[in-house]
C-alpha positions in Angstrom: 0.0 -10.3 9.3 -3.3 -8.6 8.2 -4.0 -8.2 4.5 -3.4 -4.4 4.5 -0.2 -4.8 6.4 1.1 -6.5 3.2 0.4 -3.3 1.3 2.9 -1.6 3.6 5.4 -4.5 3.2 5.1 -4.3 -0.6 5.7 -0.5 -0.5 8.7 -0.6 1.7 10.3 -4.0 1.3 13.9 -3.7 0.0 13.8 0.1 -0.1 15.0 1.0 3.4 18.7 1.3 4.4 20.6 2.8 7.3 23.3 5.4 7.1 25.8 2.8 6.1 23.5 1.5 3.2 22.8 -1.7 5.1 19.4 -3.1 4.4 16.8 -2.5 7.2 14.3 -5.3 7.8 10.5 -5.1 8.4 9.7 -7.5 11.2 6.8 -8.3 13.5 6.7 -6.3 16.8 8.2 -6.2 19.3 11.7 -6.4 18.0 14.7 -7.9 19.8 17.5 -5.5 20.6 19.9 -7.2 18.2 17.3 -6.7 15.4 17.5 -2.9 15.6 17.5 -0.9 13.4 14.2 -2.2 12.0 10.6 -1.3 11.1 7.5 -2.9 12.5 3.9 -2.5 11.3 0.7 -3.3 13.2 -3.1 -2.8 12.9 -3.8 -2.3 16.6 -5.5 1.1 15.8 -8.3 -0.9 14.2 -10.3 -1.3 11.0 -13.9 0.0 10.7 -16.6 -0.9 8.2 -17.9 2.1 6.2 -20.4 0.4 4.0 -21.5 -3.0 2.9 -24.0 -4.1 0.3 -25.0 -7.0 -2.0 -24.4 -6.3 -5.7 -23.2 -7.9 -9.0 -19.6 -7.6 -10.0 -17.5 -9.0 -12.8 -14.7 -11.5 -12.1 -12.8 -13.3 -14.8 -15.4 -11.9 -17.4 -18.3 -13.5 -15.4 -21.0 -11.7 -13.5 -21.3 -12.9 -9.9 -23.3 -11.8 -6.9 -21.2 -10.7 -4.0 -21.2 -8.8 -0.7 -19.0 -5.7 -1.3 -17.6 -4.0 1.8 -15.7 -0.7 2.2 -13.3 -0.4 5.1 -11.3 2.3 6.8 -8.1 1.1 8.4 -5.4 2.7 10.6 -1.9 1.3 10.6 1.1 2.2 12.7 4.7 2.1 11.4 7.3 2.1 14.1 10.9 3.0 13.4 13.4 1.5 15.8 17.0 2.8 15.8 20.0 3.2 18.1 21.3 6.4 16.4 19.4 9.6 15.6 20.9 9.7 12.1 19.6 6.3 11.4 16.1 7.2 12.6 15.9 10.4 10.5 17.2 8.5 7.5 14.5 5.8 7.8 11.7 8.4 8.4 12.7 10.2 5.2 12.9 7.0 3.2 9.4 5.8 4.4 7.9 9.1 3.4 9.6 9.1 0.0 8.4 5.5 -0.7 4.7 6.4 -0.1 5.0 9.7 -2.0 6.6 7.9 -5.0 3.8 5.2 -4.9 1.2 8.0 -5.0 3.1 9.9 -7.7 3.4 6.8 -9.9 -0.4 6.1 -9.5 -1.2 9.6 -10.8 1.5 9.5 -13.5 1.0 6.2 -15.2 -1.9 5.0 -17.2 -4.4 3.3 -14.8 -5.4 0.8 -17.5 -1.9 -0.6 -17.8 -2.0 -4.3 -17.1 0.6 -7.1 -17.7 2.6 -5.1 -20.1 -0.3 -3.7 -22.1 -2.3 -0.5 -22.1 -5.8 -1.9 -22.2 -7.6 1.3 -23.1 -5.5 1.8 -26.2 -5.8 -1.9 -27.3 -9.5 -2.1 -26.8 -10.4 1.1 -28.6 -7.5 3.2 -30.1 -9.9 6.0 -30.8 -11.2 6.3 -27.3 -9.0 8.4 -25.0 -10.1 6.6 -21.9 -6.9 7.7 -20.1 -5.0 10.8 -21.3 -1.8 9.6 -19.6 -1.9 6.5 -21.8 -2.3 8.6 -24.9 0.8 10.5 -23.9 2.7 7.3 -23.8 3.0 7.2 -20.0 2.6 3.5 -19.8 5.5 1.6 -18.3 7.0 -1.4 -20.0 7.9 -4.6 -18.2 11.5 -4.6 -19.2 12.4 -0.9 -19.2 10.2 0.3 -16.3 8.7 -2.5 -14.2 5.6 -1.2 -12.5 2.9 -2.6 -10.2 0.2 -0.3 -9.0 -0.2 -1.3 -5.3 -3.3 0.9 -4.9 -5.1 -1.1 -7.6 -3.6 -4.4 -6.3 -5.1 -3.9 -2.8 -8.1 -1.8 -4.0 -7.1 1.2 -1.9 -8.6 4.6 -2.6 -5.5 6.8 -2.9 -7.5 9.9 -2.3 -8.3 8.6 1.2 -4.6 8.0 2.1 -3.1 10.0 4.9 0.4 9.9 6.4 1.1 11.7 9.6 4.4 13.3 10.5 6.6 11.0 12.6 6.5 11.5 16.3 8.9 10.1 18.9 8.2 7.3 21.5 11.8 6.9 22.7 12.3 4.1 25.3 15.0 5.8 27.3 14.3 4.1 30.6 15.6 0.8 29.2 19.0 -0.6 30.2 20.0 0.0 26.6 18.0 3.1 25.3 16.2 2.7 22.1 15.1 5.4 19.7 11.5 4.8 18.5 9.4 6.9 16.2 5.9 6.3 14.8 4.1 7.2 11.6 0.3 6.7 11.5 -1.3 5.8 8.2 -5.0 5.8 7.3 -6.8 4.8 4.1 -10.0 3.2 2.8 -10.1 0.0 0.8 -12.7 -2.4 -0.6 -13.1 -6.1 -0.4 -15.7 -8.6 -1.4 -17.1 -12.0 -0.6 -18.7 -14.0 -3.4 -22.1 -15.3 -2.3 -21.8 -19.1 -2.2 -18.1 -18.8 -3.1 -14.7 -18.1 -1.5 -13.3 -15.0 0.2 -11.6 -12.6 -2.1 -7.9 -12.0 -2.5 -8.2 -9.0 -4.8 -10.9 -6.7 -6.2 -8.9 -5.3 -9.0 -10.8 -3.1 -11.5 -14.1 -4.0 -10.0 -15.1 -0.6 -8.6 -16.8 0.5 -11.8 -19.2 -2.4 -11.6 -20.3 -1.6 -8.0 -21.2 2.0 -8.8 
């Protein structure tokens, strides 16, 4: 599974159910008939390089030289079902999961990290993030929150989600209902010169500007 496919997995895992409130799994394509209903994700539409340059970034409070690359990726989410009601339920849930992830990103303090609002701690007089000053910082116990856009260094403004369209496989011995949602977004990754491949570029974008 590609790195950005894990972003989809993190967003949807454990949040999809059928009309009977039974959990619906995310599996690798193509699914077996007895695994339906299910969701599959693939990157067959491709990933394209937008820009790449050598620059200095900060990692663990140290300045390092790295090759920073911006990508555009297109992912396909396929919804597999045997009943129309199940298909429509899953489509609605998928859309709600991504809209909630975007809403949370624009609601909560972007400097929140590991249970602490960093912008307030570092300089209480500096209103770096107005949402933080309004108290919109989740707490680990009352409101667990992980910003997946930051985790995968995805630009939320570039995120697009197409309406679902049908690809029903009605010619099969046992007809299968299939719908697809196309997702597109830009993300950044880096490679430390003389070091190892990155896993995360969290909070490094300011250093590359």
